[in-house]
GUMIKE-948362 format. One record per residue (C-alpha): residue in one letter; x, y, z. Coordinates in Angstrom, 3 decimals, padded with zeros to 6 digits, always signed. Layout:
% residues N
A;X;Y;Z
...
//
This chain:
% residues 359
M;+159.866;-145.248;+337.876
N;+160.110;-148.318;+335.626
R;+156.439;-149.068;+336.291
V;+155.425;-145.529;+335.288
F;+157.489;-145.820;+332.089
F;+155.778;-149.078;+331.073
I;+152.306;-147.730;+331.893
Y;+153.014;-144.682;+329.718
I;+154.129;-146.849;+326.776
H;+151.099;-149.108;+327.209
F;+148.817;-146.048;+327.133
I;+150.421;-144.848;+323.865
L;+149.965;-148.257;+322.244
F;+146.366;-148.489;+323.427
S;+145.556;-145.020;+322.078
I;+146.977;-145.911;+318.675
S;+145.184;-149.264;+318.589
L;+141.814;-147.509;+318.904
Q;+142.355;-146.117;+315.406
A;+143.372;-149.471;+313.906
Q;+141.265;-151.457;+311.473
N;+141.732;-155.185;+310.981
I;+144.207;-158.011;+310.544
K;+144.801;-159.508;+307.104
L;+145.471;-163.254;+307.384
V;+147.269;-165.265;+304.680
F;+147.614;-169.057;+304.680
R;+150.610;-170.267;+302.629
Y;+150.958;-173.970;+301.750
D;+154.499;-174.696;+300.479
D;+156.021;-177.524;+298.406
F;+152.794;-178.169;+296.500
M;+153.160;-180.227;+293.310
L;+150.651;-180.911;+290.558
K;+150.355;-184.622;+291.133
S;+148.093;-186.858;+293.190
N;+148.483;-186.609;+296.935
S;+145.604;-187.539;+299.244
L;+146.741;-185.210;+302.033
D;+146.958;-182.213;+299.698
E;+143.458;-182.968;+298.497
K;+142.111;-183.120;+302.068
V;+143.764;-179.813;+302.949
L;+142.187;-178.134;+299.918
I;+138.770;-179.555;+300.780
I;+138.981;-178.165;+304.321
F;+139.888;-174.666;+303.089
Q;+137.099;-174.821;+300.477
K;+134.643;-175.967;+303.125
H;+135.293;-172.841;+305.191
R;+135.660;-170.591;+302.123
I;+139.075;-169.394;+303.255
P;+141.539;-168.494;+300.476
L;+144.832;-170.354;+300.263
V;+148.191;-169.591;+298.637
L;+149.830;-172.648;+297.081
G;+153.619;-172.478;+296.786
V;+153.924;-174.660;+293.683
I;+157.158;-176.352;+292.555
P;+156.877;-176.294;+288.731
C;+159.608;-178.797;+287.705
D;+161.545;-181.846;+288.822
S;+165.343;-181.943;+289.159
K;+165.700;-182.422;+285.371
E;+163.522;-179.357;+284.789
N;+160.671;-181.415;+283.394
M;+157.286;-179.920;+284.193
I;+155.540;-181.621;+287.087
L;+151.974;-182.203;+285.867
E;+150.517;-185.636;+286.330
K;+148.482;-186.967;+283.418
K;+144.758;-186.751;+284.171
Y;+145.550;-184.900;+287.399
K;+142.049;-184.813;+288.847
L;+142.555;-181.687;+290.945
L;+143.654;-179.544;+288.006
P;+140.134;-178.482;+286.874
V;+139.241;-177.695;+290.485
L;+142.399;-175.629;+290.989
K;+141.822;-173.751;+287.750
Q;+138.323;-172.827;+288.856
D;+139.550;-171.808;+292.309
V;+142.257;-169.630;+290.740
S;+139.591;-168.002;+288.578
D;+137.410;-167.431;+291.678
Q;+140.446;-166.060;+293.609
S;+139.990;-168.607;+296.393
I;+143.373;-170.082;+295.424
E;+146.520;-168.166;+294.501
I;+149.299;-169.959;+292.652
A;+152.712;-168.778;+293.880
Q;+156.021;-169.837;+292.337
H;+158.130;-171.851;+294.787
G;+161.386;-171.872;+292.837
L;+161.808;-173.897;+289.651
T;+163.073;-177.300;+290.847
H;+163.433;-176.636;+294.599
Q;+167.016;-177.897;+294.527
K;+169.740;-176.730;+296.876
L;+172.298;-175.605;+294.300
I;+174.700;-173.462;+296.355
V;+173.076;-171.709;+299.326
G;+169.567;-172.343;+298.113
E;+168.137;-172.511;+294.620
F;+168.656;-168.836;+293.759
E;+171.027;-167.108;+296.194
T;+174.536;-166.462;+294.772
L;+173.627;-167.803;+291.312
E;+174.511;-165.557;+288.369
K;+171.765;-163.109;+287.528
N;+171.150;-164.590;+284.053
E;+170.680;-168.062;+285.522
Q;+168.303;-166.733;+288.160
Y;+166.325;-165.014;+285.423
R;+166.151;-168.208;+283.357
R;+164.921;-170.298;+286.279
M;+162.352;-167.764;+287.421
F;+161.088;-167.016;+283.913
K;+160.703;-170.700;+283.049
G;+158.846;-171.535;+286.262
K;+156.539;-168.541;+285.958
F;+155.857;-169.237;+282.249
L;+154.830;-172.833;+283.005
L;+152.514;-171.874;+285.880
D;+151.004;-168.970;+283.924
S;+150.349;-171.319;+280.996
I;+148.760;-174.069;+283.088
F;+146.446;-171.833;+285.100
H;+145.857;-169.064;+282.527
T;+146.907;-166.493;+285.074
K;+149.790;-164.165;+285.899
V;+151.767;-165.364;+288.888
V;+152.674;-162.375;+291.089
T;+154.190;-164.101;+294.151
F;+157.594;-165.750;+294.527
I;+158.497;-167.985;+297.483
P;+162.269;-168.672;+297.495
P;+163.110;-172.247;+298.553
W;+164.790;-172.286;+301.977
N;+164.086;-168.512;+302.229
S;+167.292;-168.027;+300.249
Y;+167.675;-165.162;+297.780
D;+169.829;-162.085;+297.085
S;+169.606;-158.641;+295.460
N;+169.815;-160.207;+291.987
T;+166.715;-162.249;+292.796
L;+164.812;-159.044;+293.533
D;+165.898;-157.516;+290.221
V;+164.877;-160.669;+288.348
M;+161.481;-160.623;+290.065
S;+160.882;-157.103;+288.778
Q;+161.948;-158.111;+285.255
T;+159.589;-161.092;+285.160
G;+156.590;-159.223;+286.548
I;+156.531;-160.755;+290.031
K;+155.346;-158.239;+292.620
V;+155.400;-160.092;+295.962
L;+158.144;-161.916;+297.862
S;+157.270;-164.228;+300.738
S;+160.213;-165.708;+302.598
A;+161.127;-165.432;+306.289
L;+161.808;-162.310;+308.344
C;+165.616;-162.538;+308.646
V;+168.208;-159.975;+309.658
G;+170.648;-159.174;+306.863
Q;+168.521;-160.088;+303.857
S;+168.194;-157.653;+300.976
W;+165.067;-155.481;+300.920
S;+166.289;-152.765;+298.575
N;+164.026;-153.306;+295.567
V;+161.241;-150.706;+295.541
H;+159.206;-152.734;+293.018
V;+158.714;-155.709;+295.359
N;+156.357;-156.048;+298.315
Y;+157.595;-158.257;+301.139
F;+155.178;-160.413;+303.101
P;+157.339;-162.943;+304.992
E;+155.972;-165.819;+307.014
T;+155.223;-164.793;+310.597
I;+153.842;-168.061;+312.026
E;+154.727;-171.718;+311.398
D;+152.921;-173.268;+314.342
F;+149.127;-173.436;+313.936
S;+148.725;-173.820;+317.699
T;+150.004;-170.266;+318.299
L;+147.824;-168.548;+315.686
L;+144.722;-167.793;+317.780
T;+146.858;-166.407;+320.620
V;+148.705;-164.087;+318.225
L;+145.411;-162.922;+316.707
E;+143.846;-162.315;+320.119
H;+146.794;-160.185;+321.282
N;+146.679;-158.100;+318.098
K;+142.964;-157.953;+317.351
S;+142.761;-154.189;+317.817
R;+145.694;-153.505;+315.508
K;+146.099;-153.341;+311.758
G;+148.652;-155.682;+310.204
V;+149.360;-158.830;+308.203
V;+149.759;-162.374;+309.515
V;+151.278;-165.028;+307.226
V;+150.904;-168.655;+308.289
M;+153.296;-170.988;+306.466
F;+152.860;-174.758;+306.516
H;+153.804;-177.922;+304.576
N;+152.419;-181.348;+303.863
Y;+154.559;-182.707;+306.731
T;+152.972;-180.260;+309.195
F;+150.171;-182.757;+309.650
G;+151.179;-185.735;+311.738
K;+151.599;-186.396;+315.426
R;+151.775;-182.711;+316.418
Y;+148.867;-181.375;+314.369
S;+145.955;-183.052;+312.598
L;+143.522;-182.212;+309.813
V;+140.726;-182.343;+312.380
Q;+142.474;-179.585;+314.321
L;+142.917;-177.584;+311.111
D;+139.200;-177.931;+310.398
S;+138.362;-176.674;+313.890
L;+140.861;-173.815;+313.621
L;+139.412;-172.548;+310.342
A;+135.896;-172.752;+311.779
T;+137.043;-170.515;+314.640
I;+138.822;-168.166;+312.231
N;+135.523;-167.592;+310.439
T;+133.930;-166.345;+313.670
L;+136.515;-163.587;+314.210
S;+135.129;-160.289;+312.945
Y;+138.388;-158.362;+313.293
L;+140.277;-160.204;+310.554
K;+140.006;-160.903;+306.853
C;+141.536;-163.910;+305.081
V;+143.245;-162.967;+301.817
T;+145.959;-164.024;+299.365
F;+149.191;-162.200;+298.550
A;+147.760;-161.167;+295.186
Q;+144.783;-159.592;+296.939
L;+147.078;-157.732;+299.326
Y;+149.033;-156.356;+296.380
N;+145.951;-155.493;+294.313
N;+144.398;-153.693;+297.303
G;+147.474;-151.495;+297.717
E;+148.933;-153.053;+300.887
V;+152.534;-151.803;+300.896
S;+155.276;-153.700;+302.680
G;+158.805;-152.594;+301.888
T;+162.189;-152.012;+303.465
K;+161.088;-149.463;+306.067
R;+158.186;-151.590;+307.256
L;+160.221;-154.770;+307.611
E;+163.180;-153.087;+309.304
S;+160.780;-151.758;+311.918
N;+159.154;-155.169;+312.347
M;+162.275;-157.164;+313.164
E;+161.605;-159.545;+316.047
I;+164.671;-158.706;+318.174
N;+162.707;-156.127;+320.103
L;+161.970;-156.075;+323.837
L;+158.684;-154.156;+323.519
S;+157.456;-156.538;+320.806
K;+157.899;-159.385;+323.250
L;+156.374;-157.527;+326.207
F;+153.258;-156.473;+324.279
H;+152.949;-159.638;+322.138
L;+153.432;-157.852;+318.811
N;+155.432;-160.648;+317.179
G;+153.679;-162.842;+314.665
V;+152.185;-159.833;+312.876
I;+153.690;-157.554;+310.242
Q;+152.586;-154.336;+311.914
T;+151.949;-151.174;+309.896
T;+155.011;-149.047;+309.128
S;+153.920;-146.165;+311.375
F;+153.073;-148.396;+314.336
A;+156.203;-150.546;+313.966
T;+158.418;-147.446;+313.631
L;+156.925;-146.002;+316.813
I;+157.625;-149.302;+318.597
R;+161.172;-149.200;+317.276
F;+161.782;-145.715;+318.699
L;+160.127;-146.538;+322.026
N;+162.215;-149.699;+322.195
L;+165.362;-147.633;+321.636
F;+164.429;-145.190;+324.409
L;+163.594;-148.083;+326.733
Y;+167.014;-149.654;+326.225
L;+168.770;-146.322;+326.717
F;+166.771;-145.791;+329.921
L;+167.612;-149.270;+331.224
S;+171.267;-148.874;+330.229
A;+171.560;-145.528;+332.013
F;+169.961;-147.087;+335.096
I;+172.393;-150.041;+335.046
Y;+175.325;-147.673;+334.507
L;+174.372;-145.425;+337.435
L;+173.742;-148.477;+339.602
S;+177.221;-149.764;+338.704
I;+178.731;-146.448;+339.784
A;+176.875;-146.618;+343.087
L;+177.939;-150.212;+343.766
I;+181.570;-149.908;+342.685
Y;+182.444;-146.447;+344.003
R;+179.951;-146.098;+346.843
K;+181.161;-143.036;+348.774
K;+184.181;-142.377;+346.572
H;+183.950;-139.662;+343.968
I;+184.275;-140.114;+340.207
S;+184.721;-136.972;+338.132
N;+181.765;-135.865;+336.010
E;+184.006;-135.721;+332.927
K;+184.928;-139.409;+333.160
K;+181.392;-140.349;+334.226
Y;+179.793;-138.626;+331.211
F;+182.405;-139.902;+328.776
I;+181.947;-143.565;+329.749
G;+178.161;-143.112;+329.823
S;+178.155;-141.575;+326.334
V;+180.235;-144.432;+324.912
L;+177.964;-147.002;+326.550
L;+174.718;-145.402;+325.309
S;+176.152;-145.034;+321.794
I;+176.950;-148.751;+321.710
V;+173.465;-149.576;+322.985
G;+171.760;-147.242;+320.511
V;+173.528;-148.726;+317.487
S;+172.972;-152.307;+318.712
V;+169.241;-151.792;+319.277
W;+168.560;-149.865;+316.074
F;+170.314;-152.408;+313.851
H;+169.084;-155.483;+315.781
L;+172.592;-156.699;+316.603
F;+171.703;-158.520;+319.821
G;+168.649;-160.010;+321.487
P;+167.102;-158.306;+324.567
L;+168.638;-160.438;+327.325
K;+172.036;-160.622;+325.662
L;+172.137;-156.848;+325.242
I;+171.240;-156.182;+328.895
F;+174.014;-158.593;+329.926
I;+176.496;-156.796;+327.648
V;+175.476;-153.424;+329.115
A;+176.076;-154.704;+332.643
M;+179.464;-156.173;+331.684
I;+180.609;-153.001;+329.881
S;+179.454;-150.758;+332.727
G;+181.118;-152.852;+335.378
G;+184.256;-153.397;+333.301
F;+184.805;-149.727;+332.516
L;+184.231;-148.610;+336.073
L;+186.370;-151.326;+337.633
A;+189.203;-150.491;+335.240
L;+188.881;-146.838;+336.200
K;+188.899;-147.719;+339.903
I;+192.080;-149.778;+339.489
Q;+193.679;-146.879;+337.646
F;+192.799;-144.535;+340.545
K;+194.495;-146.864;+343.029
K;+197.689;-146.826;+340.990
//
């Protein structure tokens, strides 16, 4: 029966994937500063070589809020031209990238958040003669005030991390969180999702390149990326300008604590709202099915030939499935932990009932 259930779900996903279009791929390079750095320069050259757009998460100021812009910074004319050609997007990565309380913005007063965001955006807009539309909160730390301030300063896109419990209530902001940090997993994620429509955001830093990953490997990876016909490399600004919507409903449905996402390798991609919502419902039904199976198995093992009244059986079952439903829908537990909890609750309830019968 389990096998039939999984085959049915797989058929549904395959049928939907036939109507899908392509993957949008964003590369996001954080902690970039406007001063000489040989590694930064090499990374930019590699992306230019393969004509793949890149989002630079730029830190505008130092800890004293002085603008970071090296005199005679040789890359500045190149960056300005790339921004004009839309092969580079300048994103605001905080103001000073300091950890003030939780991060640089979270829990700060709204006026102070506004001041920091406005100043950073004004400096970057002035340097590159552009309008920055993407904000990358340092340490992925922000709150509802940050979202309001983004709207007030004209920033349209937030790119942080996909975390349970973060605020996604601002309808004026599109959310494109990082989905991959490890370059070595990118091609596998793309291969598993090549027939689906979605967004992949690869986040990396200067320190990404060392013993674990090299610039030579990056060069080879981008060469391979250019051979894949089912994806398109873009920036966050291009996603926004092309009408790609990613809000609360889409992200809630894309949370990673999802058994089906793991089974069908959906993680690593911000799936479309409709597809992710379907997965969310199917995941809920799967957990309810597994929970009912575990519950009935517990009855069979604990009571064997003894009878348990239907009233008590249905009552305990209803409580159990309600707990499971709420836990799955709101991503309260991971897959294995939830199955363990179901088994413990089922066994505990039934054993307690059996002891009561004996008394």
